[in-house]
LUMBAPA-50901 format. One record per residue (C-alpha): residue number from 1; residue in one letter; x, y, z. Coordinates in steps of 0.02 Angstrom, whole numbers, plus 50000, padded with zeros to 5 digits. Example, Ala and Ser with C-alpha at 12.3 -4.5 7.8 and 13.67 -1.06 7.14 Angstrom:
BEGIN
(pt 1; 'A'; (50615; 49775; 50390))
(pt 2; 'S'; (50684; 49947; 50357))
***
This chain:
BEGIN
(pt 1; 'X'; (50523; 48779; 51523))
(pt 2; 'X'; (50625; 48875; 51396))
(pt 3; 'X'; (50719; 49019; 51476))
(pt 4; 'X'; (50776; 49181; 51398))
(pt 5; 'X'; (50958; 49229; 51408))
(pt 6; 'X'; (51006; 49326; 51563))
(pt 7; 'X'; (51154; 49409; 51478))
(pt 8; 'X'; (51147; 49596; 51449))
(pt 9; 'X'; (51114; 49639; 51268))
(pt 10; 'X'; (51131; 49800; 51172))
(pt 11; 'X'; (50979; 49883; 51097))
(pt 12; 'X'; (50944; 49820; 50921))
(pt 13; 'X'; (50978; 49919; 50765))
(pt 14; 'X'; (50889; 49895; 50599))
(pt 15; 'X'; (51018; 49767; 50542))
(pt 16; 'X'; (50969; 49655; 50688))
(pt 17; 'X'; (50788; 49661; 50634))
(pt 18; 'X'; (50806; 49568; 50470))
(pt 19; 'X'; (50771; 49385; 50443))
(pt 20; 'X'; (50920; 49267; 50460))
(pt 21; 'X'; (50846; 49109; 50386))
(pt 22; 'X'; (51005; 49010; 50419))
(pt 23; 'X'; (50976; 49031; 50607))
(pt 24; 'X'; (50791; 48989; 50601))
(pt 25; 'X'; (50697; 48824; 50594))
(pt 26; 'X'; (50587; 48875; 50448))
(pt 27; 'X'; (50455; 48945; 50565))
(pt 28; 'X'; (50366; 49052; 50436))
(pt 29; 'X'; (50357; 48898; 50325))
(pt 30; 'X'; (50277; 48792; 50460))
(pt 31; 'X'; (50188; 48901; 50588))
(pt 32; 'X'; (50091; 49014; 50471))
(pt 33; 'X'; (49941; 48969; 50361))
(pt 34; 'X'; (49915; 49022; 50181))
(pt 35; 'X'; (49775; 49006; 50055))
(pt 36; 'X'; (49784; 48964; 49871))
(pt 37; 'X'; (49779; 49132; 49783))
(pt 38; 'X'; (49884; 49249; 49677))
(pt 39; 'X'; (50012; 49242; 49819))
(pt 40; 'X'; (50017; 49056; 49853))
(pt 41; 'X'; (49996; 48906; 49738))
(pt 42; 'X'; (49915; 48794; 49870))
(pt 43; 'X'; (49824; 48795; 50036))
(pt 44; 'X'; (49921; 48762; 50195))
(pt 45; 'X'; (49856; 48753; 50373))
(pt 46; 'X'; (49942; 48837; 50520))
(pt 47; 'X'; (50064; 48719; 50604))
(pt 48; 'X'; (50085; 48613; 50448))
(pt 49; 'X'; (50255; 48622; 50362))
(pt 50; 'X'; (50254; 48683; 50183))
(pt 51; 'X'; (50285; 48544; 50058))
(pt 52; 'X'; (50435; 48640; 49991))
(pt 53; 'X'; (50523; 48644; 50160))
(pt 54; 'X'; (50670; 48524; 50169))
(pt 55; 'X'; (50735; 48426; 50317))
(pt 56; 'X'; (50873; 48556; 50332))
(pt 57; 'X'; (50739; 48693; 50352))
(pt 58; 'X'; (50783; 48767; 50183))
(pt 59; 'X'; (50659; 48803; 50044))
(pt 60; 'X'; (50677; 48683; 49899))
(pt 61; 'X'; (50616; 48811; 49772))
(pt 62; 'X'; (50689; 48970; 49848))
(pt 63; 'X'; (50769; 49024; 49684))
(pt 64; 'X'; (50606; 49007; 49588))
(pt 65; 'X'; (50469; 49049; 49713))
(pt 66; 'X'; (50385; 49177; 49601))
(pt 67; 'X'; (50383; 49062; 49451))
(pt 68; 'X'; (50308; 48922; 49556))
(pt 69; 'X'; (50166; 49032; 49618))
(pt 70; 'X'; (50234; 49077; 49791))
(pt 71; 'X'; (50252; 49265; 49774))
(pt 72; 'X'; (50187; 49285; 49952))
(pt 73; 'X'; (50344; 49201; 50018))
(pt 74; 'X'; (50456; 49326; 49930))
(pt 75; 'X'; (50374; 49477; 50011))
(pt 76; 'X'; (50367; 49409; 50188))
(pt 77; 'X'; (50492; 49459; 50322))
(pt 78; 'X'; (50489; 49412; 50507))
(pt 79; 'X'; (50596; 49560; 50564))
(pt 80; 'X'; (50717; 49437; 50642))
(pt 81; 'X'; (50585; 49351; 50749))
(pt 82; 'X'; (50623; 49181; 50672))
(pt 83; 'X'; (50801; 49172; 50735))
(pt 84; 'X'; (50751; 49249; 50903))
(pt 85; 'X'; (50620; 49114; 50936))
(pt 86; 'X'; (50728; 48974; 50867))
(pt 87; 'X'; (50891; 49014; 50955))
(pt 88; 'X'; (50842; 49115; 51110))
(pt 89; 'X'; (50665; 49074; 51164))
(pt 90; 'X'; (50683; 48888; 51128))
(pt 91; 'X'; (50872; 48873; 51148))
(pt 92; 'X'; (50910; 48802; 50975))
(pt 93; 'X'; (50789; 48656; 50993))
(pt 94; 'X'; (50687; 48636; 50834))
(pt 95; 'X'; (50503; 48596; 50819))
(pt 96; 'X'; (50549; 48434; 50732))
(pt 97; 'X'; (50650; 48364; 50877))
(pt 98; 'X'; (50556; 48430; 51029))
(pt 99; 'X'; (50393; 48337; 51015))
(pt 100; 'X'; (50216; 48390; 50970))
(pt 101; 'X'; (50185; 48504; 51121))
(pt 102; 'X'; (50353; 48588; 51096))
(pt 103; 'X'; (50310; 48621; 50913))
(pt 104; 'X'; (50139; 48690; 50959))
(pt 105; 'X'; (50213; 48812; 51084))
(pt 106; 'X'; (50346; 48865; 50960))
(pt 107; 'X'; (50215; 48899; 50825))
(pt 108; 'X'; (50107; 48996; 50949))
(pt 109; 'X'; (50251; 49106; 51007))
(pt 110; 'X'; (50323; 49149; 50836))
(pt 111; 'X'; (50181; 49267; 50779))
(pt 112; 'X'; (50189; 49357; 50947))
(pt 113; 'X'; (50375; 49389; 50936))
(pt 114; 'X'; (50356; 49439; 50754))
(pt 115; 'X'; (50236; 49578; 50807))
(pt 116; 'X'; (50356; 49635; 50943))
(pt 117; 'X'; (50500; 49638; 50819))
(pt 118; 'X'; (50399; 49743; 50699))
(pt 119; 'X'; (50373; 49868; 50840))
(pt 120; 'X'; (50560; 49863; 50874))
(pt 121; 'X'; (50587; 49911; 50692))
(pt 122; 'X'; (50477; 50065; 50706))
(pt 123; 'X'; (50550; 50117; 50874))
(pt 124; 'X'; (50729; 50092; 50816))
(pt 125; 'X'; (50698; 50191; 50658))
(pt 126; 'X'; (50615; 50329; 50759))
(pt 127; 'X'; (50773; 50351; 50861))
(pt 128; 'X'; (50869; 50389; 50701))
(pt 129; 'X'; (50751; 50532; 50655))
(pt 130; 'X'; (50816; 50702; 50715))
(pt 131; 'X'; (50642; 50779; 50706))
(pt 132; 'X'; (50583; 50652; 50835))
(pt 133; 'X'; (50712; 50708; 50962))
(pt 134; 'X'; (50581; 50782; 51081))
(pt 135; 'X'; (50514; 50606; 51113))
(pt 136; 'X'; (50679; 50510; 51103))
(pt 137; 'X'; (50678; 50475; 51290))
(pt 138; 'X'; (50503; 50400; 51279))
(pt 139; 'X'; (50554; 50302; 51125))
(pt 140; 'X'; (50704; 50227; 51215))
(pt 141; 'X'; (50595; 50173; 51360))
(pt 142; 'X'; (50471; 50093; 51241))
(pt 143; 'X'; (50612; 50009; 51146))
(pt 144; 'X'; (50686; 49938; 51306))
(pt 145; 'X'; (50517; 49875; 51364))
(pt 146; 'X'; (50479; 49793; 51197))
(pt 147; 'X'; (50651; 49712; 51192))
(pt 148; 'X'; (50624; 49643; 51368))
(pt 149; 'X'; (50458; 49569; 51313))
(pt 150; 'X'; (50542; 49474; 51171))
(pt 151; 'X'; (50657; 49394; 51302))
(pt 152; 'X'; (50515; 49318; 51403))
(pt 153; 'X'; (50490; 49132; 51416))
(pt 154; 'X'; (50380; 49040; 51291))
(pt 155; 'X'; (50242; 49025; 51420))
(pt 156; 'X'; (50246; 49210; 51459))
(pt 157; 'X'; (50247; 49259; 51275))
(pt 158; 'X'; (50098; 49148; 51239))
(pt 159; 'X'; (49998; 49242; 51372))
(pt 160; 'X'; (50057; 49416; 51320))
(pt 161; 'X'; (49926; 49545; 51271))
(pt 162; 'X'; (50025; 49602; 51121))
(pt 163; 'X'; (49879; 49705; 51052))
(pt 164; 'X'; (49878; 49814; 51208))
(pt 165; 'X'; (50066; 49840; 51196))
(pt 166; 'X'; (50050; 49886; 51012))
(pt 167; 'X'; (49918; 50015; 51057))
(pt 168; 'X'; (50034; 50097; 51184))
(pt 169; 'X'; (50179; 50102; 51062))
(pt 170; 'X'; (50069; 50166; 50922))
(pt 171; 'X'; (50020; 50318; 51025))
(pt 172; 'X'; (50204; 50362; 51033))
(pt 173; 'X'; (50231; 50328; 50848))
(pt 174; 'X'; (50089; 50449; 50809))
(pt 175; 'X'; (50187; 50584; 50900))
(pt 176; 'X'; (50338; 50541; 50794))
(pt 177; 'X'; (50233; 50558; 50637))
(pt 178; 'X'; (50169; 50729; 50688))
(pt 179; 'X'; (50347; 50789; 50722))
(pt 180; 'X'; (50412; 50719; 50558))
(pt 181; 'X'; (50275; 50796; 50453))
(pt 182; 'X'; (50275; 50968; 50537))
(pt 183; 'X'; (50325; 51125; 50444))
(pt 184; 'X'; (50317; 51159; 50258))
(pt 185; 'X'; (50236; 51034; 50141))
(pt 186; 'X'; (50063; 50979; 50090))
(pt 187; 'X'; (50039; 50859; 50237))
(pt 188; 'X'; (49887; 50775; 50159))
(pt 189; 'X'; (49788; 50660; 50271))
(pt 190; 'X'; (49756; 50498; 50177))
(pt 191; 'X'; (49755; 50389; 50331))
(pt 192; 'X'; (49664; 50225; 50294))
(pt 193; 'X'; (49609; 50292; 50125))
(pt 194; 'X'; (49545; 50173; 49990))
(pt 195; 'X'; (49666; 50211; 49848))
(pt 196; 'X'; (49658; 50040; 49766))
(pt 197; 'X'; (49704; 50060; 49583))
(pt 198; 'X'; (49714; 50249; 49603))
(pt 199; 'X'; (49796; 50349; 49465))
(pt 200; 'X'; (49923; 50451; 49561))
(pt 201; 'X'; (50058; 50468; 49430))
(pt 202; 'X'; (50169; 50615; 49475))
(pt 203; 'X'; (50063; 50655; 49629))
(pt 204; 'X'; (50130; 50773; 49762))
(pt 205; 'X'; (50117; 50670; 49921))
(pt 206; 'X'; (50255; 50755; 50019))
(pt 207; 'X'; (50234; 50729; 50206))
(pt 208; 'X'; (50068; 50644; 50174))
(pt 209; 'X'; (49989; 50537; 50309))
(pt 210; 'X'; (49967; 50370; 50220))
(pt 211; 'X'; (49953; 50264; 50377))
(pt 212; 'X'; (49855; 50107; 50334))
(pt 213; 'X'; (49807; 50172; 50161))
(pt 214; 'X'; (49756; 50042; 50031))
(pt 215; 'X'; (49871; 50076; 49883))
(pt 216; 'X'; (49851; 49905; 49802))
(pt 217; 'X'; (49893; 49916; 49616))
(pt 218; 'X'; (49896; 50106; 49625))
(pt 219; 'X'; (49999; 50200; 49496))
(pt 220; 'X'; (50126; 50305; 49591))
(pt 221; 'X'; (50244; 50323; 49444))
(pt 222; 'X'; (50353; 50475; 49475))
(pt 223; 'X'; (50255; 50522; 49632))
(pt 224; 'X'; (50338; 50627; 49767))
(pt 225; 'X'; (50323; 50537; 49934))
(pt 226; 'X'; (50465; 50626; 50023))
(pt 227; 'X'; (50434; 50630; 50209))
(pt 228; 'X'; (50273; 50528; 50198))
(pt 229; 'X'; (50215; 50416; 50341))
(pt 230; 'X'; (50191; 50243; 50266))
(pt 231; 'X'; (50160; 50138; 50420))
(pt 232; 'X'; (50042; 49995; 50377))
(pt 233; 'X'; (50010; 50057; 50199))
(pt 234; 'X'; (49963; 49913; 50083))
(pt 235; 'X'; (50084; 49925; 49936))
(pt 236; 'X'; (50044; 49761; 49851))
(pt 237; 'X'; (50076; 49782; 49665))
(pt 238; 'X'; (50092; 49971; 49687))
(pt 239; 'X'; (50191; 50047; 49542))
(pt 240; 'X'; (50334; 50148; 49618))
(pt 241; 'X'; (50428; 50173; 49455))
(pt 242; 'X'; (50536; 50329; 49471))
(pt 243; 'X'; (50444; 50379; 49631))
(pt 244; 'X'; (50540; 50476; 49763))
(pt 245; 'X'; (50524; 50400; 49937))
(pt 246; 'X'; (50675; 50492; 50007))
(pt 247; 'X'; (50643; 50526; 50190))
(pt 248; 'X'; (50482; 50424; 50193))
(pt 249; 'X'; (50472; 50339; 50362))
(pt 250; 'X'; (50396; 50184; 50440))
(pt 251; 'X'; (50418; 50095; 50273))
(pt 252; 'X'; (50464; 49912; 50298))
(pt 253; 'X'; (50550; 49788; 50184))
(pt 254; 'X'; (50395; 49677; 50167))
(pt 255; 'X'; (50294; 49826; 50105))
(pt 256; 'X'; (50427; 49869; 49978))
(pt 257; 'X'; (50447; 49688; 49923))
(pt 258; 'X'; (50261; 49684; 49882))
(pt 259; 'X'; (50273; 49837; 49769))
(pt 260; 'X'; (50345; 49861; 49595))
(pt 261; 'X'; (50487; 49980; 49557))
(pt 262; 'X'; (50644; 50012; 49456))
(pt 263; 'X'; (50821; 50073; 49475))
(pt 264; 'X'; (50748; 50249; 49462))
(pt 265; 'X'; (50645; 50229; 49621))
(pt 266; 'X'; (50727; 50330; 49760))
(pt 267; 'X'; (50719; 50246; 49930))
(pt 268; 'X'; (50754; 50288; 50112))
(pt 269; 'X'; (50913; 50211; 50183))
(pt 270; 'X'; (50816; 50098; 50303))
(pt 271; 'X'; (50765; 49978; 50162))
(pt 272; 'X'; (50850; 49893; 50016))
(pt 273; 'X'; (50796; 49882; 49834))
(pt 274; 'X'; (50706; 49716; 49805))
(pt 275; 'X'; (50798; 49597; 49691))
(pt 276; 'X'; (50644; 49563; 49585))
(pt 277; 'X'; (50622; 49745; 49535))
(pt 278; 'X'; (50662; 49786; 49355))
(pt 279; 'X'; (50830; 49866; 49319))
***
């Protein structure tokens, strides 16, 4: 049985919640499935290593993924779950050396920890938001609980009802959203809206609720998204040229990686400008 570390650990910050591929056994390249599409050049079943994954767990075409038809790989991020599962949950023992059952358990646990780490991202970010101060104590408790869950054994993680935990955390994140979007501003409610291909050039979306909105291929050139809630918004191929996302919250790196933007796109400090964006 793989055991979690008993040592006391500090609460994570956003820098801890980024993928460190050098400390991972290529879990996203082996555990997860993908289908031949605009995002992937071929089909791959869950638990089957990608043909581009080397024996050293490095991608053989990492510097040309987009050109080879693997755009989906360039927008994915595990929020640090890969190194957590590889080094902590399974003690540095790879799926290649531990046998078939070991590999199966590793592949089963990785998506669970990835979901927990995504929640850690939102909770950690929430604690940096002054407007959310009224619920900071609740956020810290939820952060501690989620962090403890990530330290469970492989067997415990495989049995975890992560959906129920997500639901509890989401109720708290909704309170954060309300606090963040209070006061002056338009505060439009576009939660879950179908905005695929929408022409929103220059739109005033300050403090808008865009939770789970479908913004695929939407034109948000020059749009004002300051203070908008973007949790779960689908930004695939969204044009963010010269858009202002200053103060937008619950925006993750995978979302941003899937969008298009330029040097003129203004971003919150929690994310970095994707390297494939035009300069």
